C-alpha positions as CSV (number, residue, x, y, z in Angstrom):
1,M,-16.7,6.2,-5.4
2,R,-20.0,4.7,-4.1
3,L,-19.8,0.9,-3.9
4,L,-22.4,-1.2,-5.6
5,P,-24.5,-3.7,-3.5
6,A,-23.0,-7.1,-3.2
7,V,-23.6,-9.2,-6.3
8,L,-23.1,-12.9,-7.2
9,V,-19.8,-14.0,-8.6
10,V,-19.3,-17.7,-9.7
11,L,-15.9,-18.7,-11.1
12,S,-15.2,-22.2,-12.1
13,C,-11.6,-23.6,-12.0
14,N,-9.8,-26.8,-12.8
15,P,-8.8,-28.8,-9.7
16,A,-5.2,-28.5,-8.8
17,I,-3.0,-31.5,-9.3
18,A,-1.2,-32.7,-6.2
19,A,2.5,-32.3,-6.3
20,E,5.5,-32.1,-4.1
21,P,5.8,-28.6,-2.7
22,A,8.7,-26.7,-4.3
23,P,11.2,-25.0,-2.0
24,G,9.8,-21.6,-1.2
25,P,11.6,-18.3,-1.1
26,R,13.3,-17.2,2.0
27,P,10.6,-16.0,4.4
28,I,10.2,-12.2,4.8
29,R,8.7,-9.9,7.3
30,R,7.1,-6.6,6.6
31,A,7.5,-3.4,8.6
32,A,5.7,-0.2,9.4
33,V,7.4,3.1,10.2
34,E,6.1,5.7,12.6
35,S,7.4,8.8,14.2
36,S,6.3,11.5,16.6
37,L,7.7,14.0,14.0
38,P,5.7,15.0,10.9
39,S,7.5,14.7,7.6
40,V,8.6,17.7,5.5
41,A,7.0,17.6,2.1
42,G,8.8,15.2,-0.2
43,R,10.9,13.5,2.5
44,I,8.6,10.8,3.9
45,R,9.3,8.3,6.6
46,Q,9.5,5.3,4.4
47,F,12.5,6.8,2.5
48,A,14.6,5.9,5.5
49,F,14.1,2.2,4.8
50,D,13.9,1.9,1.1
51,G,17.4,0.6,0.3
52,D,18.4,4.0,-1.3
53,A,20.7,6.3,0.5
54,T,19.8,9.2,-1.9
55,T,16.3,9.4,-0.5
56,Y,15.8,10.1,3.2
57,F,13.4,11.2,5.9
58,V,13.4,14.8,7.1
59,S,11.2,16.0,10.0
60,E,9.1,19.2,9.5
61,R,10.3,20.7,12.7
62,N,13.4,20.5,14.9
63,A,13.5,17.3,16.9
64,S,13.5,17.1,20.7
65,K,14.6,14.4,23.1
66,T,11.0,13.3,23.5
67,D,10.7,12.5,19.8
68,H,11.4,9.2,18.1
69,F,11.6,7.5,14.7
70,T,10.6,3.8,14.9
71,I,10.4,0.8,12.6
72,R,8.1,-1.9,13.8
73,F,8.1,-5.4,12.3
74,D,4.9,-7.4,11.8
75,T,6.4,-10.2,13.9
76,P,9.6,-10.5,15.9
77,V,12.8,-11.4,14.0
78,K,16.2,-12.5,15.0
79,L,18.3,-9.4,14.4
80,K,21.8,-10.1,13.2
81,S,22.8,-6.4,12.7
82,V,21.3,-3.0,12.3
83,A,23.0,0.2,11.1
84,V,21.6,3.7,10.9
85,L,22.9,6.6,8.9
86,T,21.6,10.0,9.7
87,G,22.1,13.5,8.1
88,R,21.8,14.9,4.6
89,P,24.1,13.7,1.9
90,N,26.3,16.8,2.4
91,G,26.7,15.9,6.1
92,D,24.3,18.5,7.5
93,D,21.9,17.7,10.3
94,A,23.7,14.4,11.3
95,L,22.6,13.1,14.7
96,A,25.4,13.8,17.1
97,A,23.5,13.0,20.3
98,G,21.2,10.1,20.0
99,S,20.4,6.5,20.9
100,L,19.7,3.5,18.8
101,E,17.3,1.3,20.7
102,L,15.8,-2.1,20.3
103,S,12.5,-3.7,21.6
104,A,11.6,-7.3,21.9
105,D,7.9,-6.6,22.4
106,G,7.5,-3.4,20.4
107,T,6.8,-1.4,23.6
108,T,9.7,-1.4,25.9
109,F,13.0,-0.2,24.3
110,E,16.6,-0.7,25.5
111,P,19.7,1.2,24.3
112,A,21.8,-0.8,21.9
113,A,24.2,1.9,20.6
114,T,24.9,5.6,20.6
115,F,25.3,7.8,17.6
116,D,28.8,9.0,16.6
117,K,29.1,11.5,13.7
118,G,25.6,10.6,12.5
119,K,26.1,6.8,12.6
120,A,25.1,4.0,14.9
121,S,25.2,0.2,14.6
122,A,24.4,-2.7,16.8
123,T,24.8,-6.5,16.7
124,P,22.5,-8.2,19.2
125,K,23.9,-11.4,20.7
126,A,20.6,-13.2,21.4
127,G,16.8,-12.9,21.4
128,T,14.3,-11.5,18.9
129,V,13.5,-7.9,18.1
130,R,10.1,-6.5,17.2
131,A,11.0,-2.8,16.7
132,I,14.0,-0.5,16.2
133,R,14.0,3.1,17.4
134,V,16.1,6.2,16.7
135,R,15.8,8.8,19.5
136,P,17.6,12.1,20.1
137,T,19.1,12.3,23.6
138,E,18.9,16.1,23.7
139,D,16.9,18.8,22.0
140,L,18.2,19.4,18.5
141,K,18.6,22.7,16.7
142,H,17.7,21.1,13.4
143,P,15.3,18.5,12.0
144,L,15.8,14.8,12.4
145,V,17.2,13.4,9.2
146,V,17.3,9.6,8.8
147,R,19.0,8.7,5.6
148,E,19.0,5.0,5.7
149,I,18.5,2.1,8.1
150,T,20.1,-1.2,7.1
151,I,18.8,-4.4,8.7
152,D,20.1,-8.0,8.5
153,S,17.7,-10.4,10.1
154,D,16.2,-13.8,10.0
155,P,13.5,-13.8,8.5
156,R,14.5,-10.9,6.3
157,V,12.6,-7.7,6.7
158,T,11.7,-6.3,3.2
159,T,12.4,-2.7,2.5
160,F,9.8,-0.3,1.1
161,R,9.9,-0.9,-2.6
162,Y,7.2,1.7,-3.2
163,P,7.6,4.3,-0.4
164,V,4.4,6.1,0.5
165,E,3.1,8.2,3.3
166,F,-0.5,9.0,4.0
167,T,-1.4,12.1,5.9
168,I,-4.9,12.5,7.4
169,D,-7.4,15.2,8.1
170,V,-10.0,14.4,10.6
171,A,-11.0,17.9,11.6
172,D,-14.6,17.1,10.8
173,A,-14.6,14.0,13.0
174,P,-11.8,13.8,15.6
175,E,-13.5,10.7,17.0
176,L,-12.5,8.9,13.8
177,R,-8.8,9.6,14.2
178,E,-8.0,6.0,15.4
179,W,-10.1,4.5,12.7
180,T,-8.5,6.7,10.0
181,E,-5.0,6.0,11.3
182,N,-5.7,2.3,11.1
183,A,-7.1,2.6,7.6
184,V,-4.0,4.4,6.2
185,R,-1.7,1.8,7.9
186,V,-3.6,-0.9,6.0
187,C,-3.4,1.1,2.7
188,E,0.4,1.7,3.2
189,R,0.8,-2.0,3.9
190,E,-1.1,-3.0,0.7
191,Y,0.6,-0.3,-1.4
192,P,3.3,-2.7,-2.9
193,M,0.7,-5.1,-4.0
194,I,-1.3,-2.3,-5.7
195,C,1.8,-0.8,-7.3
196,D,3.0,-4.1,-8.6
197,L,-0.4,-5.0,-10.2
198,L,-0.7,-1.5,-11.7
199,A,2.9,-1.0,-12.8
200,S,3.8,0.3,-16.3
201,D,7.1,1.3,-17.9
202,G,8.4,4.7,-16.6
203,F,5.5,5.2,-14.2
204,Q,6.3,6.2,-10.6
205,P,3.4,5.9,-8.2
206,P,2.7,8.8,-5.8
207,T,4.8,8.9,-2.6
208,Q,2.3,11.0,-0.7
209,I,-1.5,10.6,-0.4
210,R,-3.8,12.7,1.7
211,L,-6.9,11.2,3.2
212,A,-9.6,13.6,4.5
213,M,-12.7,12.6,6.3
214,K,-15.5,15.0,5.5
215,A,-18.9,15.4,7.1
216,S,-20.2,17.2,4.0
217,Y,-19.5,14.3,1.7
218,D,-22.6,12.1,1.1
219,G,-21.0,9.3,-0.8
220,V,-18.7,6.5,0.5
221,A,-15.2,7.6,-0.7
222,M,-13.7,9.2,-3.8
223,A,-10.2,9.9,-5.1
224,G,-8.7,12.6,-7.3
225,G,-5.0,12.8,-8.0
226,N,-3.3,11.9,-4.7
227,R,-6.2,12.9,-2.5
228,I,-8.9,10.6,-1.0
229,T,-12.1,11.9,0.6
230,G,-14.1,9.7,2.9
231,S,-17.6,10.2,4.3
232,V,-17.8,10.6,8.0
233,K,-21.4,9.4,8.1
234,Y,-20.6,6.3,6.1
235,F,-17.6,5.1,7.9
236,K,-19.1,5.7,11.3
237,S,-21.8,3.3,10.4
238,H,-19.5,0.9,8.3
239,P,-16.3,0.8,10.3
240,N,-15.3,-2.6,8.9
241,D,-15.2,-1.3,5.3
242,I,-11.5,-0.7,5.1
243,G,-11.6,-2.2,1.6
244,A,-13.3,1.0,0.3
245,M,-10.1,2.9,1.2
246,V,-7.9,0.3,-0.6
247,H,-10.2,0.8,-3.7
248,E,-9.5,4.5,-3.5
249,T,-5.8,4.0,-3.0
250,A,-5.9,2.0,-6.3
251,H,-7.4,5.0,-8.0
252,C,-4.5,7.1,-6.8
253,V,-2.0,4.7,-8.3
254,Q,-4.0,4.3,-11.5
255,N,-3.4,8.1,-12.1
256,Y,-5.0,8.1,-15.5
257,R,-4.7,11.4,-17.4
258,G,-6.5,10.7,-20.6
259,R,-10.1,11.8,-21.4
260,G,-12.9,9.5,-22.4
261,L,-11.6,6.4,-20.7
262,P,-14.3,3.8,-19.9
263,G,-15.4,4.4,-16.4
264,W,-16.7,0.8,-16.0
265,L,-13.1,-0.5,-16.6
266,V,-11.5,2.2,-14.3
267,E,-13.8,1.2,-11.5
268,G,-13.6,-2.5,-12.3
269,I,-9.8,-2.5,-12.0
270,A,-10.0,-0.8,-8.6
271,D,-12.5,-3.3,-7.4
272,Y,-10.4,-6.2,-8.8
273,V,-7.6,-4.8,-6.6
274,R,-10.0,-4.8,-3.6
275,F,-12.0,-8.0,-4.1
276,W,-9.5,-10.3,-5.8
277,K,-6.2,-9.2,-4.2
278,F,-6.9,-7.4,-0.8
279,E,-10.0,-9.3,0.4
280,P,-10.5,-12.2,-2.0
281,G,-13.7,-14.2,-1.6
282,T,-15.8,-11.3,-0.4
283,A,-17.2,-9.9,-3.6
284,G,-20.4,-11.9,-3.5
285,R,-22.1,-13.6,-6.4
286,V,-23.1,-12.3,-9.9
287,N,-26.5,-13.1,-11.2
288,P,-25.9,-14.8,-14.5
289,Q,-29.0,-13.2,-16.0
290,R,-27.7,-9.7,-15.3
291,A,-24.0,-10.2,-15.8
292,A,-22.4,-7.6,-18.1
293,F,-18.7,-6.9,-18.5
294,D,-19.4,-3.1,-18.4
295,A,-21.6,-3.1,-15.3
296,S,-18.7,-1.5,-13.4
297,Y,-17.3,-2.0,-9.9
298,R,-17.3,-5.6,-8.6
299,T,-19.3,-7.0,-11.5
300,T,-16.6,-5.8,-14.0
301,A,-14.0,-7.0,-11.5
302,A,-15.5,-10.5,-11.6
303,F,-15.3,-10.4,-15.4
304,L,-11.7,-9.4,-15.2
305,A,-11.0,-12.2,-12.8
306,Y,-12.6,-14.7,-15.2
307,V,-10.6,-13.5,-18.3
308,T,-7.4,-13.3,-16.2
309,S,-7.8,-16.9,-15.1
310,R,-8.6,-18.2,-18.6
311,Y,-6.5,-16.2,-20.9
312,D,-3.8,-13.9,-19.5
313,A,-2.5,-13.7,-15.9
314,Q,-1.2,-10.2,-16.6
315,L,-4.4,-9.0,-18.2
316,V,-5.2,-6.3,-15.5
317,T,-1.6,-5.0,-15.6
318,K,-1.7,-4.7,-19.4
319,L,-5.1,-3.1,-19.4
320,N,-4.0,-0.6,-16.8
321,A,-0.9,0.3,-18.8
322,M,-3.0,0.9,-21.9
323,L,-5.4,3.1,-20.0
324,R,-2.6,5.1,-18.4
325,A,-0.9,5.6,-21.8
326,G,-4.2,6.6,-23.4
327,R,-4.0,3.6,-25.8
328,Y,-7.1,1.7,-24.7
329,D,-9.8,0.8,-27.2
330,A,-12.3,-2.0,-27.6
331,G,-9.9,-3.9,-29.9
332,V,-7.4,-4.5,-27.1
333,W,-9.4,-7.5,-25.9
334,K,-9.0,-9.3,-29.2
335,T,-5.2,-8.5,-29.1
336,L,-4.8,-9.8,-25.6
337,T,-7.1,-12.8,-25.7
338,G,-7.9,-13.6,-29.3
339,K,-11.6,-12.8,-28.6
340,T,-13.7,-9.7,-28.6
341,V,-15.0,-8.4,-25.3
342,E,-18.5,-9.4,-26.4
343,E,-17.4,-12.9,-27.0
344,L,-15.6,-13.0,-23.7
345,N,-18.7,-11.6,-22.0
346,K,-20.9,-14.4,-23.5
347,E,-18.4,-17.1,-22.4
348,W,-18.3,-15.6,-18.9
349,R,-22.0,-15.5,-18.5
350,E,-22.3,-19.1,-19.6
351,S,-19.8,-20.1,-17.0
352,L,-21.8,-18.4,-14.3
353,A,-24.9,-20.4,-15.2
354,R,-23.2,-23.8,-14.9
Protein backbone atom coordinates (compact mmCIF):
# COMPACT_ATOMS: atom_id res chain seq x y z
CA MET A 1 0.00 0.00 0.00
CA ARG A 2 1.11 3.59 -0.60
CA LEU A 3 2.71 5.06 2.50
CA LEU A 4 1.52 8.37 3.91
CA PRO A 5 3.89 11.31 4.23
CA ALA A 6 5.71 11.55 7.53
CA VAL A 7 3.49 12.92 10.29
CA LEU A 8 4.09 14.09 13.86
CA VAL A 9 3.88 11.58 16.74
CA VAL A 10 4.37 12.68 20.34
CA LEU A 11 4.10 10.07 23.06
CA SER A 12 4.57 10.99 26.70
CA CYS A 13 5.81 8.40 29.18
CA ASN A 14 6.67 8.15 32.83
CA PRO A 15 10.40 8.22 33.63
CA ALA A 16 11.82 4.81 34.42
CA ILE A 17 12.82 4.13 38.01
CA ALA A 18 16.43 3.11 38.37
CA ALA A 19 16.89 -0.46 39.57
CA GLU A 20 19.47 -3.16 39.70
CA PRO A 21 19.49 -4.96 36.35
CA ALA A 22 17.90 -8.38 36.56
CA PRO A 23 19.83 -11.34 35.26
CA GLY A 24 19.10 -11.57 31.56
CA PRO A 25 18.31 -14.65 29.54
CA ARG A 26 21.10 -16.63 27.98
CA PRO A 27 22.32 -14.70 24.93
CA ILE A 28 21.18 -16.00 21.58
CA ARG A 29 22.31 -15.60 18.01
CA ARG A 30 20.16 -15.68 14.92
CA ALA A 31 20.89 -17.42 11.67
CA ALA A 32 20.16 -17.16 7.98
CA VAL A 33 20.00 -20.12 5.67
CA GLU A 34 21.00 -20.08 2.02
CA SER A 35 21.53 -22.57 -0.74
CA SER A 36 22.53 -22.74 -4.37
CA LEU A 37 19.54 -25.07 -4.78
CA PRO A 38 15.98 -23.78 -5.12
CA SER A 39 13.43 -25.36 -2.79
CA VAL A 40 10.67 -27.63 -3.98
CA ALA A 41 7.22 -26.25 -3.13
CA GLY A 42 6.36 -26.80 0.52
CA ARG A 43 9.86 -27.93 1.57
CA ILE A 44 11.64 -24.69 2.34
CA ARG A 45 15.21 -24.13 3.53
CA GLN A 46 14.34 -23.03 7.06
CA PHE A 47 12.63 -26.38 7.72
CA ALA A 48 16.12 -27.83 8.08
CA PHE A 49 16.73 -25.80 11.24
CA ASP A 50 13.36 -25.54 12.97
CA GLY A 51 13.78 -28.20 15.67
CA ASP A 52 11.27 -30.49 13.98
CA ALA A 53 12.56 -33.58 12.16
CA THR A 54 9.17 -34.12 10.49
CA THR A 55 9.72 -31.01 8.37
CA TYR A 56 12.67 -30.83 6.00
CA PHE A 57 14.26 -29.08 3.05
CA VAL A 58 14.06 -30.68 -0.40
CA SER A 59 15.80 -29.19 -3.42
CA GLU A 60 13.83 -28.69 -6.61
CA ARG A 61 16.48 -30.39 -8.72
CA ASN A 62 19.13 -33.03 -8.24
CA ALA A 63 22.15 -31.72 -6.39
CA SER A 64 25.65 -31.59 -7.83
CA LYS A 65 29.04 -31.41 -6.17
CA THR A 66 29.08 -27.65 -6.79
CA ASP A 67 25.94 -27.10 -4.72
CA HIS A 68 25.72 -26.27 -1.04
CA PHE A 69 23.32 -25.75 1.86
CA THR A 70 24.63 -23.19 4.34
CA ILE A 71 23.58 -21.81 7.72
CA ARG A 72 25.20 -18.49 8.55
CA PHE A 73 25.13 -16.94 12.04
CA ASP A 74 24.79 -13.21 12.60
CA THR A 75 28.01 -13.27 14.66
CA PRO A 76 30.54 -16.06 15.35
CA VAL A 77 29.74 -18.59 18.08
CA LYS A 78 31.74 -21.13 19.99
CA LEU A 79 30.47 -24.35 18.46
CA LYS A 80 30.27 -27.24 20.89
CA SER A 81 28.73 -29.72 18.46
CA VAL A 82 26.78 -29.93 15.22
CA ALA A 83 24.85 -32.88 13.80
CA VAL A 84 23.15 -33.10 10.42
CA LEU A 85 20.49 -35.60 9.41
CA THR A 86 19.68 -35.89 5.72
CA GLY A 87 17.15 -37.88 3.74
CA ARG A 88 13.41 -38.26 3.90
CA PRO A 89 11.75 -39.87 6.93
CA ASN A 90 11.50 -43.19 5.03
CA GLY A 91 15.25 -43.15 4.37
CA ASP A 92 15.14 -42.13 0.71
CA ASP A 93 17.58 -39.55 -0.67
CA ALA A 94 19.97 -39.69 2.28
CA LEU A 95 23.31 -38.09 1.51
CA ALA A 96 25.86 -40.87 1.05
CA ALA A 97 28.70 -38.78 -0.36
CA GLY A 98 29.00 -35.43 1.28
CA SER A 99 30.99 -33.15 3.53
CA LEU A 100 30.03 -31.21 6.64
CA GLU A 101 32.14 -28.06 6.64
CA LEU A 102 32.74 -25.18 9.06
CA SER A 103 33.85 -21.61 8.51
CA ALA A 104 35.30 -19.15 11.01
CA ASP A 105 34.76 -16.13 8.76
CA GLY A 106 31.69 -17.22 6.77
CA THR A 107 33.69 -17.39 3.55
CA THR A 108 36.42 -20.03 3.78
CA PHE A 109 35.17 -23.51 4.71
CA GLU A 110 37.09 -26.47 6.07
CA PRO A 111 35.88 -30.10 6.21
CA ALA A 112 34.80 -31.22 9.69
CA ALA A 113 33.11 -34.57 8.98
CA THR A 114 31.90 -36.80 6.17
CA PHE A 115 28.42 -38.21 5.76
CA ASP A 116 27.74 -41.83 6.55
CA LYS A 117 24.28 -43.24 5.83
CA GLY A 118 22.88 -39.73 5.65
CA LYS A 119 24.36 -38.49 8.93
CA ALA A 120 27.34 -36.37 9.92
CA SER A 121 28.45 -34.77 13.16
CA ALA A 122 31.39 -32.77 14.43
CA THR A 123 32.75 -31.48 17.73
CA PRO A 124 35.24 -28.66 17.12
CA LYS A 125 38.00 -28.40 19.70
CA ALA A 126 38.64 -24.68 19.61
CA GLY A 127 37.83 -21.42 17.90
CA THR A 128 34.61 -19.84 16.75
CA VAL A 129 32.35 -20.63 13.82
CA ARG A 130 30.40 -18.22 11.62
CA ALA A 131 28.81 -20.69 9.20
CA ILE A 132 28.06 -24.37 8.67
CA ARG A 133 27.80 -25.92 5.24
CA VAL A 134 26.51 -29.21 3.82
CA ARG A 135 28.02 -30.05 0.45
CA PRO A 136 27.68 -33.12 -1.79
CA THR A 137 31.09 -34.42 -2.83
CA GLU A 138 29.75 -35.97 -6.02
CA ASP A 139 26.84 -35.33 -8.36
CA LEU A 140 23.64 -36.83 -6.95
CA LYS A 141 20.89 -38.65 -8.80
CA HIS A 142 18.34 -37.24 -6.39
CA PRO A 143 17.50 -33.95 -4.67
CA LEU A 144 19.37 -32.78 -1.61
CA VAL A 145 17.20 -33.44 1.44
CA VAL A 146 18.27 -31.90 4.75
CA ARG A 147 15.95 -33.10 7.47
CA GLU A 148 17.40 -31.40 10.53
CA ILE A 149 20.54 -29.63 11.71
CA THR A 150 21.18 -29.64 15.45
CA ILE A 151 23.56 -27.07 16.89
CA ASP A 152 24.93 -26.72 20.42
CA SER A 153 26.82 -23.47 20.81
CA ASP A 154 27.64 -20.58 23.05
CA PRO A 155 25.81 -18.25 22.60
CA ARG A 156 22.89 -20.44 21.56
CA VAL A 157 21.69 -20.15 17.98
CA THR A 158 17.91 -19.98 17.91
CA THR A 159 16.03 -22.23 15.50
CA PHE A 160 13.43 -20.89 13.08
CA ARG A 161 10.23 -20.80 15.16
CA TYR A 162 8.22 -19.52 12.19
CA PRO A 163 9.92 -20.98 9.12
CA VAL A 164 9.46 -18.90 6.00
CA GLU A 165 11.05 -18.59 2.60
CA PHE A 166 10.73 -15.67 0.22
CA THR A 167 11.11 -16.19 -3.50
CA ILE A 168 11.71 -13.23 -5.76
CA ASP A 169 10.81 -12.18 -9.28
CA VAL A 170 12.96 -9.40 -10.68
CA ALA A 171 12.37 -10.08 -14.37
CA ASP A 172 11.24 -6.47 -14.84
CA ALA A 173 14.38 -5.09 -13.19
CA PRO A 174 17.34 -7.47 -12.98
CA GLU A 175 19.43 -4.58 -11.68
CA LEU A 176 17.32 -4.71 -8.48
CA ARG A 177 18.19 -8.32 -7.73
CA GLU A 178 20.74 -7.49 -5.02
CA TRP A 179 18.39 -4.96 -3.42
CA THR A 180 15.47 -7.39 -3.48
CA GLU A 181 17.54 -10.25 -2.06
CA ASN A 182 18.61 -7.99 0.80
CA ALA A 183 15.00 -6.90 1.38
CA VAL A 184 13.74 -10.46 1.70
CA ARG A 185 16.60 -11.36 4.05
CA VAL A 186 15.47 -8.51 6.28
CA CYS A 187 11.84 -9.65 6.09
CA GLU A 188 12.81 -13.25 6.88
CA ARG A 189 14.84 -12.02 9.83
CA GLU A 190 11.92 -9.95 11.17
CA TYR A 191 9.37 -12.69 10.55
CA PRO A 192 9.42 -14.12 14.12
CA MET A 193 8.73 -10.67 15.57
CA ILE A 194 5.82 -10.14 13.17
CA CYS A 195 4.36 -13.59 13.80
CA ASP A 196 4.62 -13.26 17.59
CA LEU A 197 2.89 -9.88 17.55
CA LEU A 198 0.15 -11.11 15.18
CA ALA A 199 -0.36 -14.54 16.71
CA SER A 200 -3.78 -16.03 17.42
CA ASP A 201 -5.03 -19.44 18.50
CA GLY A 202 -4.83 -22.05 15.77
CA PHE A 203 -3.34 -19.70 13.17
CA GLN A 204 -0.32 -20.83 11.18
CA PRO A 205 1.45 -18.02 9.30
CA PRO A 206 2.45 -18.63 5.69
CA THR A 207 5.73 -20.45 5.10
CA GLN A 208 6.21 -19.18 1.56
CA ILE A 209 5.93 -15.58 0.32
CA ARG A 210 6.59 -14.37 -3.21
CA LEU A 211 7.94 -10.88 -3.85
CA ALA A 212 7.73 -9.54 -7.40
CA MET A 213 9.18 -6.23 -8.52
CA LYS A 214 6.96 -4.82 -11.27
CA ALA A 215 7.67 -1.94 -13.63
CA SER A 216 3.95 -1.55 -14.36
CA TYR A 217 2.99 -0.96 -10.72
CA ASP A 218 2.69 2.73 -9.89
CA GLY A 219 2.27 2.55 -6.12
CA VAL A 220 4.88 1.69 -3.49
CA ALA A 221 4.09 -1.89 -2.55
CA MET A 222 1.01 -4.01 -1.95
CA ALA A 223 0.23 -7.46 -0.60
CA GLY A 224 -2.47 -10.01 -1.31
CA GLY A 225 -2.48 -13.48 0.20
CA ASN A 226 1.15 -14.55 0.31
CA ARG A 227 2.25 -12.32 -2.57
CA ILE A 228 3.93 -8.93 -2.40
CA THR A 229 4.31 -6.57 -5.35
CA GLY A 230 6.85 -3.76 -5.26
CA SER A 231 7.22 -0.81 -7.60
CA VAL A 232 10.45 -0.82 -9.61
CA LYS A 233 10.26 2.95 -10.04
CA TYR A 234 9.69 3.65 -6.35
CA PHE A 235 12.39 1.42 -4.93
CA LYS A 236 14.96 2.56 -7.45
CA SER A 237 14.49 6.07 -6.11
CA HIS A 238 13.94 5.01 -2.45
CA PRO A 239 16.39 2.15 -1.89
CA ASN A 240 16.50 2.71 1.87
CA ASP A 241 12.79 2.08 2.33
CA ILE A 242 13.09 -1.57 3.38
CA GLY A 243 10.43 -0.86 6.01
CA ALA A 244 7.81 -0.75 3.28
CA MET A 245 8.48 -4.43 2.62
CA VAL A 246 8.26 -5.23 6.33
CA HIS A 247 4.86 -3.50 6.30
CA GLU A 248 3.71 -5.71 3.41
CA THR A 249 5.07 -8.82 5.11
CA ALA A 250 2.88 -7.93 8.09
CA HIS A 251 -0.11 -7.90 5.71
CA CYS A 252 0.78 -11.44 4.59
CA VAL A 253 0.78 -12.56 8.22
CA GLN A 254 -2.46 -10.70 9.04
CA ASN A 255 -4.21 -12.91 6.47
CA TYR A 256 -7.66 -11.48 7.21
CA ARG A 257 -10.48 -13.22 5.34
CA GLY A 258 -13.52 -11.30 6.59
CA ARG A 259 -15.29 -8.61 4.60
CA GLY A 260 -15.98 -5.08 5.74
CA LEU A 261 -13.01 -4.86 8.09
CA PRO A 262 -11.87 -1.30 8.88
CA GLY A 263 -9.07 -0.52 6.46
CA TRP A 264 -7.68 2.17 8.76
CA LEU A 265 -7.02 -0.44 11.45
CA VAL A 266 -5.63 -3.03 9.02
CA GLU A 267 -3.10 -0.51 7.73
CA GLY A 268 -2.50 0.94 11.18
CA ILE A 269 -1.49 -2.45 12.57
CA ALA A 270 0.91 -3.03 9.67
CA ASP A 271 2.49 0.38 10.27
CA TYR A 272 2.66 -0.32 14.01
CA VAL A 273 4.74 -3.37 13.12
CA ARG A 274 6.95 -1.22 10.97
CA PHE A 275 7.35 1.98 12.98
CA TRP A 276 7.11 0.72 16.54
CA LYS A 277 8.78 -2.70 16.23
CA PHE A 278 11.03 -2.79 13.15
CA GLU A 279 12.27 0.80 12.99
CA PRO A 280 11.07 2.56 16.15
CA GLY A 281 11.49 6.29 16.36
CA THR A 282 11.17 6.91 12.62
CA ALA A 283 7.43 7.52 12.29
CA GLY A 284 7.66 11.29 12.58
CA ARG A 285 5.28 13.53 14.54
CA VAL A 286 1.49 13.74 14.49
CA ASN A 287 -0.09 17.18 14.31
CA PRO A 288 -2.41 17.35 17.37
CA GLN A 289 -4.92 19.40 15.38
CA ARG A 290 -5.27 16.70 12.73
CA ALA A 291 -4.83 13.57 14.81
CA ALA A 292 -7.56 10.99 14.30
CA PHE A 293 -7.55 7.35 15.35
CA ASP A 294 -8.94 6.29 11.97
CA ALA A 295 -6.54 8.31 9.80
CA SER A 296 -4.83 5.01 8.87
CA TYR A 297 -1.19 4.07 8.38
CA ARG A 298 1.32 5.64 10.76
CA THR A 299 -1.21 7.99 12.38
CA THR A 300 -3.35 5.04 13.45
CA ALA A 301 -0.14 3.25 14.40
CA ALA A 302 0.69 6.14 16.73
CA PHE A 303 -2.79 5.89 18.27
CA LEU A 304 -2.29 2.14 18.79
CA ALA A 305 1.09 2.80 20.41
CA TYR A 306 -0.50 5.30 22.81
CA VAL A 307 -3.34 2.98 23.84
CA THR A 308 -0.96 0.03 24.12
CA SER A 309 1.36 1.98 26.43
CA ARG A 310 -1.51 3.22 28.63
CA TYR A 311 -3.98 0.37 28.79
CA ASP A 312 -2.95 -3.01 27.42
CA ALA A 313 0.48 -4.15 26.24
CA GLN A 314 -1.24 -6.93 24.24
CA LEU A 315 -3.72 -4.61 22.55
CA VAL A 316 -2.43 -5.03 18.99
CA THR A 317 -2.26 -8.81 19.33
CA LYS A 318 -5.84 -8.91 20.63
CA LEU A 319 -7.16 -6.58 17.94
CA ASN A 320 -5.42 -8.65 15.27
CA ALA A 321 -6.99 -11.86 16.60
CA MET A 322 -10.46 -10.27 16.51
CA LEU A 323 -9.96 -9.02 12.96
CA ARG A 324 -8.69 -12.42 11.84
CA ALA A 325 -11.68 -14.17 13.42
CA GLY A 326 -14.15 -11.63 12.02
CA ARG A 327 -15.19 -10.57 15.53
CA TYR A 328 -14.09 -6.94 15.43
CA ASP A 329 -16.59 -4.14 16.07
CA ALA A 330 -16.32 -0.69 17.60
CA GLY A 331 -17.27 -2.05 21.00
CA VAL A 332 -14.03 -4.00 21.42
CA TRP A 333 -12.23 -0.84 22.56
CA LYS A 334 -14.54 -0.52 25.55
CA THR A 335 -14.04 -4.21 26.31
CA LEU A 336 -10.24 -3.99 26.13
CA THR A 337 -9.65 -0.60 27.75
CA GLY A 338 -12.84 0.44 29.53
CA LYS A 339 -13.21 3.42 27.17
CA THR A 340 -14.75 3.95 23.76
CA VAL A 341 -12.48 4.57 20.80
CA GLU A 342 -13.75 8.17 20.69
CA GLU A 343 -12.81 8.68 24.34
CA LEU A 344 -9.38 7.18 23.71
CA ASN A 345 -8.94 9.40 20.66
CA LYS A 346 -9.74 12.53 22.71
CA GLU A 347 -7.30 11.49 25.42
CA TRP A 348 -4.58 10.76 22.85
CA ARG A 349 -5.03 14.11 21.12
CA GLU A 350 -4.77 15.93 24.43
CA SER A 351 -1.51 14.09 25.15
CA LEU A 352 -0.11 15.24 21.82
CA ALA A 353 -0.80 18.87 22.63
CA ARG A 354 1.10 18.83 25.93
